[in-house]
ROMIVO-546178 format. One record per atom (N, C-alpha, C): residue in one letter; atom name; residue number from 1; x, y, z. Coordinates in steps of 0.1 Angstrom, whole numbers, plus 2048, in hexadecimal, padded with zeros to 3 digits. Layout:
N
   r    a     k     u     v     w
   A   CA   NUM     X     Y     Z
...
REM end
This chain:
264
   r    a     k     u     v     w
   M    N     1   C81   AF7   970
   M   CA     1   C87   AEB   969
   M    C     1   C87   AF0   959
   Q    N     2   C92   AEF   953
   Q   CA     2   C92   AF4   944
   Q    C     2   C8B   AE9   93C
   D    N     3   C84   AEE   932
   D   CA     3   C7E   AE6   928
   D    C     3   C88   ADC   920
   P    N     4   C88   AD0   920
   P   CA     4   C91   AC8   919
   P    C     4   C92   ACA   90A
   L    N     5   C88   AD0   905
   L   CA     5   C88   AD4   8F7
   L    C     5   C8D   AE1   8F4
   I    N     6   C94   AE7   8FE
   I   CA     6   C9B   AF5   8FC
   I    C     6   CAA   AF5   902
   N    N     7   CB1   AF9   8F9
   N   CA     7   CC0   AF9   8FD
   N    C     7   CC6   B08   8FC
   L    N     8   CC3   B0F   907
   L   CA     8   CC7   B1E   906
   L    C     8   CD5   B20   904
   D    N     9   CDE   B18   909
   D   CA     9   CED   B19   908
   D    C     9   CF0   B18   8F8
   A    N    10   CEA   B0D   8F2
   A   CA    10   CED   B0C   8E3
   A    C    10   CE8   B19   8DB
   E    N    11   CDC   B1D   8DF
   E   CA    11   CD7   B29   8D7
   E    C    11   CE0   B36   8D9
   R    N    12   CE4   B37   8E5
   R   CA    12   CEC   B44   8E9
   R    C    12   CFA   B42   8E3
   T    N    13   D00   B36   8E2
   T   CA    13   D0D   B34   8DD
   T    C    13   D0B   B35   8CE
   L    N    14   D02   B30   8C8
   L   CA    14   CFF   B32   8B9
   L    C    14   CFE   B41   8B5
   L    N    15   CF7   B48   8BD
   L   CA    15   CF7   B57   8BA
   L    C    15   D04   B5D   8BC
   A    N    16   D0B   B59   8C6
   A   CA    16   D18   B60   8C7
   A    C    16   D22   B5D   8BD
   C    N    17   D22   B51   8B7
   C   CA    17   D2A   B4D   8AB
   C    C    17   D26   B54   89F
   A    N    18   D1A   B57   89D
   A   CA    18   D13   B5D   892
   A    C    18   D19   B6D   892
   M    N    19   D19   B72   89E
   M   CA    19   D1D   B80   8A1
   M    C    19   D2C   B82   89F
   N    N    20   D33   B78   8A3
   N   CA    20   D42   B7A   8A3
   N    C    20   D4C   B75   899
   D    N    21   D45   B6D   890
   D   CA    21   D4D   B67   885
   D    C    21   D43   B66   879
   S    N    22   D47   B6D   86F
   S   CA    22   D40   B6F   862
   S    C    22   D3E   B60   85B
   D    N    23   D49   B57   85C
   D   CA    23   D47   B4A   857
   D    C    23   D3D   B42   85D
   S    N    24   D3C   B43   86B
   S   CA    24   D32   B3C   872
   S    C    24   D24   B42   86F
   L    N    25   D23   B4F   86D
   L   CA    25   D17   B54   869
   L    C    25   D11   B4E   85D
   Y    N    26   D18   B4D   851
   Y   CA    26   D14   B49   846
   Y    C    26   D13   B39   844
   R    N    27   D18   B32   84F
   R   CA    27   D16   B24   850
   R    C    27   D09   B21   859
   T    N    28   D06   B2B   860
   T   CA    28   CFA   B2A   869
   T    C    28   CEC   B2D   862
   M    N    29   CED   B37   85A
   M   CA    29   CE1   B3C   853
   M    C    29   CDA   B32   84B
   P    N    30   CE0   B2A   843
   P   CA    30   CD8   B1E   83C
   P    C    30   CD2   B15   845
   L    N    31   CD7   B14   851
   L   CA    31   CD3   B08   85A
   L    C    31   CC7   B0B   863
   V    N    32   CC6   B17   868
   V   CA    32   CBC   B1B   872
   V    C    32   CB5   B29   86D
   E    N    33   CAA   B2A   873
   E   CA    33   CA3   B37   872
   E    C    33   CA0   B3D   87F
   A    N    34   C9A   B49   880
   A   CA    34   C97   B50   88D
   A    C    34   C8D   B47   895
   S    N    35   C84   B41   88C
   S   CA    35   C79   B39   894
   S    C    35   C7E   B2D   89B
   D    N    36   C8A   B28   897
   D   CA    36   C90   B1D   89E
   D    C    36   C94   B1E   8AB
   F    N    37   C96   B2C   8B0
   F   CA    37   C9A   B30   8BD
   F    C    37   C8F   B30   8C7
   S    N    38   C91   B2B   8D4
   S   CA    38   C84   B29   8DD
   S    C    38   C80   B36   8E2
   L    N    39   C89   B3F   8E5
   L   CA    39   C86   B4B   8EC
   L    C    39   C84   B57   8E3
   D    N    40   C7A   B5F   8E5
   D   CA    40   C78   B6B   8DC
   D    C    40   C83   B73   8DC
   S    N    41   C8B   B76   8E6
   S   CA    41   C98   B7F   8E4
   S    C    41   CA1   B79   8DB
   H    N    42   CA4   B6B   8DD
   H   CA    42   CAD   B66   8D3
   H    C    42   CA8   B66   8C4
   R    N    43   C9B   B65   8C2
   R   CA    43   C96   B66   8B5
   R    C    43   C97   B73   8B0
   R    N    44   C96   B7E   8B8
   R   CA    44   C97   B8C   8B4
   R    C    44   CA5   B8E   8B0
   I    N    45   CAE   B89   8B9
   I   CA    45   CBD   B8B   8B6
   I    C    45   CC2   B85   8A9
   F    N    46   CBE   B79   8A7
   F   CA    46   CC1   B71   89B
   F    C    46   CBB   B79   88E
   F    N    47   CB0   B7D   88E
   F   CA    47   CA9   B83   882
   F    C    47   CB1   B90   880
   A    N    48   CB5   B97   88A
   A   CA    48   CBE   BA3   888
   A    C    48   CCA   BA1   881
   I    N    49   CD0   B95   886
   I   CA    49   CDE   B91   880
   I    C    49   CDC   B8D   871
   A    N    50   CD0   B85   86E
   A   CA    50   CCF   B82   861
   A    C    50   CCC   B8D   857
   E    N    51   CC4   B97   85D
   E   CA    51   CC1   BA4   854
   E    C    51   CCE   BAB   852
   L    N    52   CD7   BAC   85B
   L   CA    52   CE3   BB3   859
   L    C    52   CEB   BAD   84E
   A    N    53   CEC   BA0   850
   A   CA    53   CF5   B97   847
   A    C    53   CF0   B98   839
   E    N    54   CE2   B98   837
   E   CA    54   CDC   B97   829
   E    C    54   CDE   BA5   824
   A    N    55   CDE   BB0   82C
   A   CA    55   CE1   BBE   826
   A    C    55   CEF   BC0   824
   G    N    56   CF8   BB7   827
   G   CA    56   D07   BB8   824
   G    C    56   D0D   BC1   82F
   K    N    57   D07   BC3   83A
   K   CA    57   D0C   BCC   845
   K    C    57   D14   BC4   84F
   P    N    58   D1D   BCA   856
   P   CA    58   D24   BC4   861
   P    C    58   D1B   BBE   86C
   V    N    59   D1F   BB3   871
   V   CA    59   D16   BAC   87C
   V    C    59   D20   BAC   888
   D    N    60   D1D   BB2   893
   D   CA    60   D24   BB2   8A0
   D    C    60   D1B   BB6   8AA
   E    N    61   D1F   BB7   8B7
   E   CA    61   D16   BBB   8C2
   E    C    61   D11   BC9   8C0
   L    N    62   D19   BD2   8BC
   L   CA    62   D15   BE0   8BA
   L    C    62   D0A   BE2   8AE
   T    N    63   D0C   BDB   8A3
   T   CA    63   D03   BDC   898
   T    C    63   CF6   BD7   89C
   I    N    64   CF6   BCB   8A2
   I   CA    64   CEA   BC5   8A5
   I    C    64   CE2   BCC   8B0
   S    N    65   CE9   BD2   8BA
   S   CA    65   CE2   BDA   8C3
   S    C    65   CDC   BE6   8BE
   D    N    66   CE3   BED   8B3
   D   CA    66   CDE   BF8   8AC
   D    C    66   CD1   BF4   8A4
   A    N    67   CD3   BE8   89E
   A   CA    67   CC7   BE3   895
   A    C    67   CBA   BE0   89E
   L    N    68   CBC   BDB   8A9
   L   CA    68   CB1   BD8   8B1
   L    C    68   CAD   BE5   8B8
   G    N    69   CB5   BED   8BB
   G   CA    69   CB1   BFB   8C2
   G    C    69   CA9   C03   8B8
   A    N    70   CAC   C02   8AB
   A   CA    70   CA4   C09   8A1
   A    C    70   C96   C04   89F
   K    N    71   C93   BF8   8A4
   K   CA    71   C86   BF3   8A3
   K    C    71   C7F   BF2   8B2
   N    N    72   C86   BF8   8BA
   N   CA    72   C81   BF9   8C9
   N    C    72   C7F   BEA   8CF
   Q    N    73   C8A   BE1   8CB
   Q   CA    73   C8A   BD5   8D0
   Q    C    73   C95   BD0   8D9
   L    N    74   C9E   BDB   8DA
   L   CA    74   CAA   BD8   8E2
   L    C    74   CA8   BD4   8F2
   A    N    75   C9E   BDB   8F7
   A   CA    75   C9A   BD8   905
   A    C    75   C93   BCB   906
   C    N    76   C8D   BC7   8FB
   C   CA    76   C85   BBA   8FB
   C    C    76   C8F   BAE   8FC
   V    N    77   C9B   BB0   8F7
   V   CA    77   CA4   BA4   8F6
   V    C    77   CAD   BA4   903
   G    N    78   CAC   BAF   90B
   G   CA    78   CB5   BB0   917
   G    C    78   CC0   BBA   916
   G    N    79   CBE   BC2   90C
   G   CA    79   CC8   BCD   90B
   G    C    79   CD5   BCB   904
   A    N    80   CDE   BD4   902
   A   CA    80   CEB   BD2   8FC
   A    C    80   CF4   BC9   904
   A    N    81   CF2   BCA   913
   A   CA    81   CFA   BC0   91B
   A    C    81   CF7   BB4   918
   F    N    82   CEC   BB0   916
   F   CA    82   CE7   BA1   913
   F    C    82   CEF   B9C   906
   I    N    83   CED   BA4   8FC
   I   CA    83   CF3   BA1   8EF
   I    C    83   D03   B9F   8F0
   C    N    84   D09   BA8   8F9
   C   CA    84   D17   BA6   8FA
   C    C    84   D1A   B9A   902
   G    N    85   D13   B97   90C
   G   CA    85   D14   B8B   915
   G    C    85   D13   B7F   90D
   L    N    86   D0D   B7E   901
   L   CA    86   D0C   B72   8FA
   L    C    86   D19   B6B   8F7
   S    N    87   D23   B74   8F5
   S   CA    87   D30   B70   8F0
   S    C    87   D39   B6A   8FB
   E    N    88   D35   B6A   908
   E   CA    88   D3E   B66   912
   E    C    88   D44   B58   911
   K    N    89   D3C   B4F   90D
   K   CA    89   D41   B41   90D
   K    C    89   D4B   B3F   901
   V    N    90   D48   B47   8F6
   V   CA    90   D51   B45   8EB
   V    C    90   D5F   B4D   8ED
   D    N    91   D5D   B58   8F4
   D   CA    91   D69   B60   8F8
   D    C    91   D71   B59   903
   A    N    92   D6A   B51   90B
   A   CA    92   D72   B49   915
   A    C    92   D78   B3C   910
   G    N    93   D74   B39   904
   G   CA    93   D79   B2C   8FD
   G    C    93   D70   B20   903
   L    N    94   D65   B22   909
   L   CA    94   D5D   B17   90C
   L    C    94   D53   B12   900
   A    N    95   D54   B1B   8F6
   A   CA    95   D4C   B17   8E9
   A    C    95   D55   B1C   8DE
   K    N    96   D55   B15   8D2
   K   CA    96   D5D   B18   8C7
   K    C    96   D55   B1C   8BB
   V    N    97   D59   B26   8B4
   V   CA    97   D51   B29   8A6
   V    C    97   D53   B1E   89D
   T    N    98   D5C   B15   89D
   T   CA    98   D5E   B0A   894
   T    C    98   D53   B00   896
   N    N    99   D4D   B01   8A2
   N   CA    99   D42   AF6   8A5
   N    C    99   D35   AFD   8A1
   V    N   100   D33   B07   89A
   V   CA   100   D27   B0D   898
   V    C   100   D1C   B05   892
   E    N   101   D20   AFD   889
   E   CA   101   D16   AF3   882
   E    C   101   D10   AE9   88C
   H    N   102   D19   AE5   896
   H   CA   102   D14   ADD   8A0
   H    C   102   D08   AE4   8A8
   Y    N   103   D0B   AF0   8AD
   Y   CA   103   D02   AF9   8B5
   Y    C   103   CF6   AFA   8AD
   A    N   104   CF7   AFD   8A1
   A   CA   104   CEB   B00   898
   A    C   104   CE2   AF3   897
   K    N   105   CE9   AE7   895
   K   CA   105   CE1   ADB   896
   K    C   105   CDA   AD8   8A2
   V    N   106   CE0   ADC   8AC
   V   CA   106   CD9   ADA   8BA
   V    C   106   CCC   AE2   8BA
   V    N   107   CCE   AEF   8B7
   V   CA   107   CC3   AF8   8B8
   V    C   107   CB9   AF4   8AE
   L    N   108   CBC   AEF   8A2
   L   CA   108   CB2   AEB   898
   L    C   108   CAA   ADE   89D
   E    N   109   CB2   AD5   8A3
   E   CA   109   CAC   AC9   8A8
   E    C   109   CA2   ACC   8B2
   K    N   110   CA5   AD3   8BC
   K   CA   110   C9C   AD8   8C7
   K    C   110   C90   ADF   8C1
   S    N   111   C91   AE7   8B6
   S   CA   111   C86   AEE   8B0
   S    C   111   C7C   AE4   8AA
   R    N   112   C83   ADA   8A3
   R   CA   112   C7B   AD0   89D
   R    C   112   C72   AC7   8A8
   R    N   113   C77   AC4   8B4
   R   CA   113   C71   ABE   8BD
   R    C   113   C66   AC7   8C4
   R    N   114   C69   AD3   8C5
   R   CA   114   C5D   ADC   8C9
   R    C   114   C51   ADC   8BE
   Q    N   115   C56   ADD   8B4
   Q   CA   115   C4B   ADD   8A8
   Q    C   115   C42   ACF   8A9
   V    N   116   C4A   AC5   8AB
   V   CA   116   C43   AB8   8AB
   V    C   116   C38   AB8   8B8
   R    N   117   C3D   ABD   8C4
   R   CA   117   C36   ABD   8CF
   R    C   117   C29   AC6   8CC
   A    N   118   C2D   AD1   8C6
   A   CA   118   C20   ADC   8C4
   A    C   118   C17   AD5   8BB
   A    N   119   C1B   ACD   8B0
   A   CA   119   C12   AC7   8A7
   A    C   119   C0A   ABC   8AE
   A    N   120   C11   AB4   8B7
   A   CA   120   C0A   AA9   8BE
   A    C   120   BFF   AAF   8C7
   E    N   121   C03   ABA   8CE
   E   CA   121   BF9   AC1   8D6
   E    C   121   BEC   AC5   8CE
   R    N   122   BEF   ACB   8C2
   R   CA   122   BE3   ACF   8BA
   R    C   122   BDB   AC4   8B6
   V    N   123   BE2   AB8   8B2
   V   CA   123   BDA   AAD   8AC
   V    C   123   BD2   AA6   8B9
   S    N   124   BD8   AA6   8C6
   S   CA   124   BD2   AA2   8D0
   S    C   124   BC5   AA9   8D4
   S    N   125   BC7   AB7   8D2
   S   CA   125   BBB   ABF   8D5
   S    C   125   BB0   ABD   8CA
   A    N   126   BB5   ABB   8BF
   A   CA   126   BAA   AB8   8B4
   A    C   126   BA4   AAA   8B5
   T    N   127   BAA   AA0   8BA
   T   CA   127   BA4   A93   8BC
   T    C   127   B99   A94   8C6
   S    N   128   B9B   A9D   8CF
   S   CA   128   B91   A9E   8DB
   S    C   128   B86   AA6   8D7
   D    N   129   B86   AAC   8CB
   D   CA   129   B7B   AB6   8C6
   D    C   129   B72   AAD   8BD
   P    N   130   B65   AAA   8C2
   P   CA   130   B5C   AA2   8B9
   P    C   130   B59   AA8   8AC
   S    N   131   B5A   AB6   8AA
   S   CA   131   B58   ABD   89D
   S    C   131   B63   ABA   893
   V    N   132   B6E   AB5   897
   V   CA   132   B79   AB2   88E
   V    C   132   B79   AA4   88B
   S    N   133   B79   AA0   87E
   S   CA   133   B77   A91   879
   S    C   133   B85   A8B   87A
   T    N   134   B85   A7E   87A
   T   CA   134   B91   A76   87B
   T    C   134   B99   A79   86E
   D    N   135   B94   A79   863
   D   CA   135   B9B   A7E   857
   D    C   135   BA1   A8B   858
   E    N   136   B9C   A94   85E
   E   CA   136   BA2   AA1   860
   E    C   136   BAE   AA1   869
   C    N   137   BAD   A98   874
   C   CA   137   BB8   A96   87E
   C    C   137   BC4   A90   876
   L    N   138   BC1   A86   86D
   L   CA   138   BCC   A80   865
   L    C   138   BD2   A88   85D
   Q    N   139   BCA   A90   855
   Q   CA   139   BCF   A9A   84C
   Q    C   139   BD9   AA6   855
   M    N   140   BD3   AA9   860
   M   CA   140   BDB   AB3   869
   M    C   140   BE9   AAC   86C
   I    N   141   BE9   AA0   86F
   I   CA   141   BF6   A99   873
   I    C   141   BFE   A99   866
   Q    N   142   BFA   A95   85A
   Q   CA   142   C02   A96   84F
   Q    C   142   C08   AA4   84B
   E    N   143   C00   AAD   84C
   E   CA   143   C03   ABC   849
   E    C   143   C0E   AC0   853
   S    N   144   C0C   ABD   85F
   S   CA   144   C16   AC2   86A
   S    C   144   C23   ABA   867
   L    N   145   C23   AAE   865
   L   CA   145   C2F   AA7   862
   L    C   145   C37   AAB   857
   L    N   146   C2F   AAE   84C
   L   CA   146   C35   AB3   83E
   L    C   146   C3C   AC0   842
   Q    N   147   C34   AC9   848
   Q   CA   147   C39   AD7   84C
   Q    C   147   C47   AD6   854
   I    N   148   C47   ACE   85E
   I   CA   148   C53   ACC   866
   I    C   148   C5E   AC8   85F
   E    N   149   C5B   ABD   856
   E   CA   149   C66   AB7   84F
   E    C   149   C6B   AC1   844
   A    N   150   C63   AC8   83D
   A   CA   150   C67   AD1   833
   A    C   150   C70   ADC   83A
   A    N   151   C6C   AE1   844
   A   CA   151   C73   AEC   84C
   A    C   151   C80   AE9   851
   S    N   152   C83   ADD   854
   S   CA   152   C8F   AD9   859
   S    C   152   C99   AD2   850
   R    N   153   C96   AD1   844
   R   CA   153   C9F   ACC   839
   R    C   153   CA7   AD8   834
   K    N   154   CB2   ADB   83D
   K   CA   154   CBB   AE6   839
   K    C   154   CC9   AE0   838
   S    N   155   CD0   AE7   82F
   S   CA   155   CDE   AE2   82C
   S    C   155   CE8   AEB   831
   T    N   156   CF5   AE6   833
   T   CA   156   D00   AEE   838
   T    C   156   D05   AF5   82D
   A    N   157   D09   B03   82F
   A   CA   157   D0E   B0B   823
   A    C   157   D1C   B07   823
   R    N   158   D22   B07   817
   R   CA   158   D31   B04   815
   R    C   158   D38   B11   811
   H    N   159   D42   B13   816
   H   CA   159   D4B   B1E   812
   H    C   159   D51   B1B   804
   I    N   160   D52   B28   7FC
   I   CA   160   D57   B25   7EE
   I    C   160   D65   B1F   7EE
   K    N   161   D6D   B21   7F9
   K   CA   161   D7A   B1C   7F9
   K    C   161   D7A   B0C   7F9
   E    N   162   D6F   B07   7FE
   E   CA   162   D6E   AF9   7FE
   E    C   162   D69   AF3   7F1
   V    N   163   D61   AFB   7EA
   V   CA   163   D5C   AF6   7DC
   V    C   163   D66   AF7   7D1
   I    N   164   D6D   B01   7D1
   I   CA   164   D77   B04   7C5
   I    C   164   D80   AF8   7C3
   P    N   165   D87   AF4   7CD
   P   CA   165   D91   AE9   7CB
   P    C   165   D8A   ADD   7C5
   E    N   166   D7E   AD8   7C9
   E   CA   166   D77   ACE   7C3
   E    C   166   D73   AD0   7B4
   M    N   167   D6F   ADC   7B1
   M   CA   167   D6E   ADF   7A3
   M    C   167   D7B   ADF   79A
   L    N   168   D86   AE4   7A0
   L   CA   168   D93   AE3   799
   L    C   168   D98   AD4   797
   R    N   169   D95   ACC   7A1
   R   CA   169   D99   ABE   7A0
   R    C   169   D92   AB7   795
   E    N   170   D84   ABB   794
   E   CA   170   D7B   AB5   78A
   E    C   170   D80   AB9   77C
   L    N   171   D82   AC6   77B
   L   CA   171   D86   ACB   76D
   L    C   171   D94   AC5   769
   E    N   172   D9E   AC3   773
   E   CA   172   DAA   ABE   76F
   E    C   172   DAA   AAF   76C
   A    N   173   DA1   AA8   772
   A   CA   173   D9F   A9A   76F
   A    C   173   D99   A99   761
   Q    N   174   D8F   AA1   75D
   Q   CA   174   D8A   AA0   74F
   Q    C   174   D94   AA5   745
   A    N   175   D9C   AAE   749
   A   CA   175   DA7   AB2   73F
   A    C   175   DB1   AA8   73B
   N    N   176   DB4   AA0   747
   N   CA   176   DBE   A95   746
   N    C   176   DB9   A88   73F
   N    N   177   DAC   A87   740
   N   CA   177   DA6   A7A   73B
   N    C   177   DA1   A7C   72C
   Q    N   178   D95   A83   72A
   Q   CA   178   D90   A84   71D
   Q    C   178   D8F   A91   717
   G    N   179   D97   A9A   71E
   G   CA   179   D97   AA8   71A
   G    C   179   D8C   AB0   721
   L    N   180   D8C   ABD   721
   L   CA   180   D83   AC6   729
   L    C   180   D77   AC7   720
   V    N   181   D6C   ABF   722
   V   CA   181   D61   ABF   71A
   V    C   181   D54   AC4   722
   G    N   182   D57   AC8   72E
   G   CA   182   D4B   ACD   736
   G    C   182   D4A   AC3   742
   M    N   183   D41   AC7   74A
   M   CA   183   D3D   AC0   757
   M    C   183   D2F   ABB   757
   S    N   184   D2D   AAF   75A
   S   CA   184   D1F   AAA   75B
   S    C   184   D18   AAF   767
   T    N   185   D0C   AB4   766
   T   CA   185   D04   AB9   770
   T    C   185   CFD   AAD   778
   G    N   186   CFB   AA3   771
   G   CA   186   CF4   A97   777
   G    C   186   CE6   A99   775
   L    N   187   CE1   AA4   76D
   L   CA   187   CD3   AA7   76C
   L    C   187   CCE   AA1   75F
   Q    N   188   CC1   AA0   75C
   Q   CA   188   CBB   A9B   74F
   Q    C   188   CBD   AA7   746
   S    N   189   CBC   AA2   739
   S   CA   189   CBC   AAC   72D
   S    C   189   CAF   AB4   72E
   L    N   190   CB1   AC2   72B
   L   CA   190   CA5   ACA   72B
   L    C   190   C9A   AC5   721
   S    N   191   C9F   AC0   716
   S   CA   191   C96   ABB   70B
   S    C   191   C8D   AAF   711
   E    N   192   C92   AA8   71B
   E   CA   192   C8A   A9E   720
   E    C   192   C7F   AA2   72B
   I    N   193   C80   AAF   72F
   I   CA   193   C78   AB3   739
   I    C   193   C6E   ABF   735
   A    N   194   C73   AC9   72D
   A   CA   194   C6B   AD4   728
   A    C   194   C61   AD0   71F
   N    N   195   C55   AD6   721
   N   CA   195   C49   AD3   717
   N    C   195   C44   AC6   717
   V    N   196   C47   ABE   722
   V   CA   196   C43   AAF   724
   V    C   196   C3B   AAF   730
   E    N   197   C2F   AA8   72F
   E   CA   197   C26   AA6   73A
   E    C   197   C2A   A9A   743
   H    N   198   C2C   A9D   750
   H   CA   198   C31   A92   75A
   H    C   198   C25   A91   763
   F    N   199   C23   A83   766
   F   CA   199   C19   A82   771
   F    C   199   C20   A7D   77E
   V    N   200   C1A   A81   789
   V   CA   200   C20   A7D   796
   V    C   200   C1C   A6F   798
   P    N   201   C28   A66   79D
   P   CA   201   C23   A58   79E
   P    C   201   C19   A57   7A9
   R    N   202   C10   A4C   7A8
   R   CA   202   C05   A4B   7B2
   R    C   202   C0B   A49   7C0
   D    N   203   C17   A43   7C1
   D   CA   203   C1C   A3E   7CE
   D    C   203   C22   A4B   7D5
   W    N   204   C22   A56   7CE
   W   CA   204   C26   A62   7D4
   W    C   204   C1A   A6A   7DB
   I    N   205   C0E   A64   7DA
   I   CA   205   C02   A6C   7DF
   I    C   205   BFE   A62   7EB
   S    N   206   BF8   A68   7F6
   S   CA   206   BF2   A62   7FF
   S    C   206   BE7   A59   7FD
   D    N   207   BE3   A4E   804
   D   CA   207   BDB   A44   801
   D    C   207   BCB   A4B   7FF
   D    N   208   BC9   A56   805
   D   CA   208   BBC   A5D   803
   D    C   208   BBC   A65   7F6
   G    N   209   BC7   A67   7EF
   G   CA   209   BC9   A6F   7E3
   G    C   209   BC8   A7D   7E5
   F    N   210   BC9   A82   7F1
   F   CA   210   BC9   A91   7F3
   F    C   210   BD5   A97   7F6
   M    N   211   BDF   A90   7FC
   M   CA   211   BEC   A96   801
   M    C   211   BF8   A8F   7FA
   P    N   212   C04   A96   7F7
   P   CA   212   C0F   A90   7F2
   P    C   212   C16   A8B   7FF
   N    N   213   C1D   A7F   7FC
   N   CA   213   C24   A78   807
   N    C   213   C31   A7B   808
   E    N   214   C3A   A74   80E
   E   CA   214   C49   A78   811
   E    C   214   C50   A76   804
   K    N   215   C4D   A6C   7FC
   K   CA   215   C53   A6B   7EE
   K    C   215   C53   A78   7E6
   F    N   216   C47   A7D   7E6
   F   CA   216   C46   A8A   7DE
   F    C   216   C4D   A95   7E4
   V    N   217   C4D   A96   7F2
   V   CA   217   C55   AA0   7F9
   V    C   217   C64   A9E   7F6
   E    N   218   C68   A94   7F6
   E   CA   218   C76   A91   7F4
   E    C   218   C7A   A96   7E5
   Y    N   219   C71   A92   7DB
   Y   CA   219   C73   A97   7CD
   Y    C   219   C73   AA6   7CC
   A    N   220   C69   AAD   7D2
   A   CA   220   C67   ABA   7D0
   A    C   220   C70   AC3   7D8
   R    N   221   C74   ABF   7E3
   R   CA   221   C7C   AC7   7EC
   R    C   221   C88   ACF   7E6
   P    N   222   C91   AC8   7DD
   P   CA   222   C9B   AD0   7D6
   P    C   222   C96   ADA   7CE
   L    N   223   C8A   ADB   7C8
   L   CA   223   C84   AE4   7BF
   L    C   223   C7F   AF0   7C6
   I    N   224   C7C   AEF   7D3
   I   CA   224   C76   AF9   7DB
   I    C   224   C7F   AFE   7E7
   E    N   225   C8A   AF7   7E9
   E   CA   225   C91   AF9   7F6
   E    C   225   C98   B07   7F5
   G    N   226   C99   B0D   801
   G   CA   226   CA0   B1A   802
   G    C   226   C96   B25   804
   E    N   227   C9B   B30   807
   E   CA   227   C92   B3C   80A
   E    C   227   C98   B48   803
   V    N   228   C8F   B51   7FF
   V   CA   228   C94   B5D   7FA
   V    C   228   C8D   B69   802
   R    N   229   C97   B70   80A
   R   CA   229   C91   B7A   813
   R    C   229   C91   B88   80C
   A    N   230   C85   B8D   80B
   A   CA   230   C85   B9B   805
   A    C   230   C89   BA5   80E
   P    N   231   C90   BAF   80B
   P   CA   231   C93   BBA   814
   P    C   231   C87   BC1   819
   V    N   232   C89   BC4   827
   V   CA   232   C7D   BCA   82D
   V    C   232   C83   BD7   833
   E    N   233   C7A   BE0   833
   E   CA   233   C7D   BEE   839
   E    C   233   C6F   BF3   83F
   G    N   234   C71   BF5   84D
   G   CA   234   C64   BF9   854
   G    C   234   C5A   BF0   855
   G    N   235   C5D   BE3   854
   G   CA   235   C53   BD8   854
   G    C   235   C4C   BD5   848
   L    N   236   C4F   BDC   83C
   L   CA   236   C4A   BDB   830
   L    C   236   C55   BD7   825
   P    N   237   C51   BCF   81B
   P   CA   237   C5B   BCA   811
   P    C   237   C61   BD8   809
   K    N   238   C6D   BD7   808
   K   CA   238   C74   BE2   802
   K    C   238   C76   BDF   7F3
   Y    N   239   C70   BE6   7E9
   Y   CA   239   C71   BE3   7DB
   Y    C   239   C7B   BEC   7D5
   V    N   240   C80   BEA   7CA
   V   CA   240   C89   BF1   7C2
   V    C   240   C81   BFC   7BA
   E    N   241   C85   C09   7BC
   E   CA   241   C7F   C14   7B6
   E    C   241   C88   C18   7AA
   L    N   242   C81   C19   79F
   L   CA   242   C89   C1F   793
   L    C   242   C87   C2D   790
   E    N   243   C91   C34   78E
   E   CA   243   C91   C42   78C
   E    C   243   C91   C45   77D
   P    N   244   C87   C4D   778
   P   CA   244   C88   C51   76A
   P    C   244   C93   C5A   766
   S    N   245   C99   C56   75C
   S   CA   245   CA4   C5F   757
   S    C   245   CA5   C60   747
   K    N   246   CA9   C6B   743
   K   CA   246   CA9   C6E   734
   K    C   246   CB6   C68   72E
   V    N   247   CB4   C61   722
   V   CA   247   CC0   C5D   71B
   V    C   247   CC0   C63   70D
   E    N   248   CCD   C62   708
   E   CA   248   CCF   C69   6FB
   E    C   248   CC9   C62   6F0
   K    N   249   CC3   C6A   6E8
   K   CA   249   CBA   C65   6DC
   K    C   249   CC5   C5F   6D2
   K    N   250   CC1   C52   6CE
   K   CA   250   CC9   C4A   6C4
   K    C   250   CC4   C4A   6B7
   L    N   251   CB7   C48   6B4
   L   CA   251   CB2   C47   6A7
   L    C   251   CB0   C53   6A1
   P    N   252   CB1   C55   693
   P   CA   252   CAE   C61   68D
   P    C   252   CA0   C63   68D
   A    N   253   C9C   C71   68B
   A   CA   253   C8E   C76   68B
   A    C   253   C88   C71   680
   R    N   254   C7A   C6D   681
   R   CA   254   C73   C68   675
   R    C   254   C6E   C74   66D
   N    N   255   C6C   C71   65F
   N   CA   255   C67   C7C   657
   N    C   255   C59   C80   65A
   A    N   256   C56   C8C   658
   A   CA   256   C47   C91   65B
   A    C   256   C3D   C89   653
   Q    N   257   C42   C86   645
   Q   CA   257   C38   C80   63E
   Q    C   257   C3E   C72   638
   A    N   258   C37   C67   638
   A   CA   258   C3C   C5A   634
   A    C   258   C3D   C5C   625
   P    N   259   C48   C54   61E
   P   CA   259   C49   C55   610
   P    C   259   C3E   C4E   608
   A    N   260   C38   C55   5FE
   A   CA   260   C2D   C50   5F7
   A    C   260   C31   C42   5F0
   L    N   261   C27   C3A   5EF
   L   CA   261   C29   C2D   5E9
   L    C   261   C29   C2E   5D9
   A    N   262   C31   C28   5D3
   A   CA   262   C31   C28   5C5
   A    C   262   C26   C22   5BE
   S    N   263   C1F   C28   5B3
   S   CA   263   C14   C22   5AE
   S    C   263   C18   C17   5A5
   V    N   264   C0F   C0C   5A3
   V   CA   264   C12   C01   59C
   V    C   264   C0C   C04   58C
REM end
């Protein structure tokens, strides 16, 4: 019997959409991560897809198979035949790439449920351990919930073609009304924020005074949301290497002796 917190069809369809449609791929990446997939093979395939996309390389069955083969992981996911077979439902019209965000949300929701179940099991085990205090159990609950909530607050990517018309309409409205004087960001003036000490409101802190609560998380999330994935090569971060090069001299040569100071 399949685990009710796992939807393999949604995972496979999501992988197929990401492989076969570039627009679906870039709508998917802000919503889910490799860790949101339930099977190790699906996680490896999605990670390979994300790496290829971030490197600006084409994403399809062949490039994914090559990428996994280069890491000796192709057999672990079921081989090239399994990767090609992921697209069967999309090719047959049983699933549509236009519904990719729905498939992503299903995968994400199942992932969140599994995380909640795992957190509950950890807390249940801790409560049975006499060496773990009640306060530690409560703190464990808080930390687990914050981690799950923070990891699942992901937004849908919007194509630039959807954003530009909105910007043009706003610019046109300003030009017709009071003239084109700029667009309000809705943010506070920098002079009201920079070099000013701000205290966290007391109701943003838990009752025991040790942990931020959901109000603080809601405030801080836009400041820290998103991920920057560093390029990796051979399992290690790949840094930019600068090559020394000679440049043409621009300044005139200095005199061998500095001019003598005039006596007063």
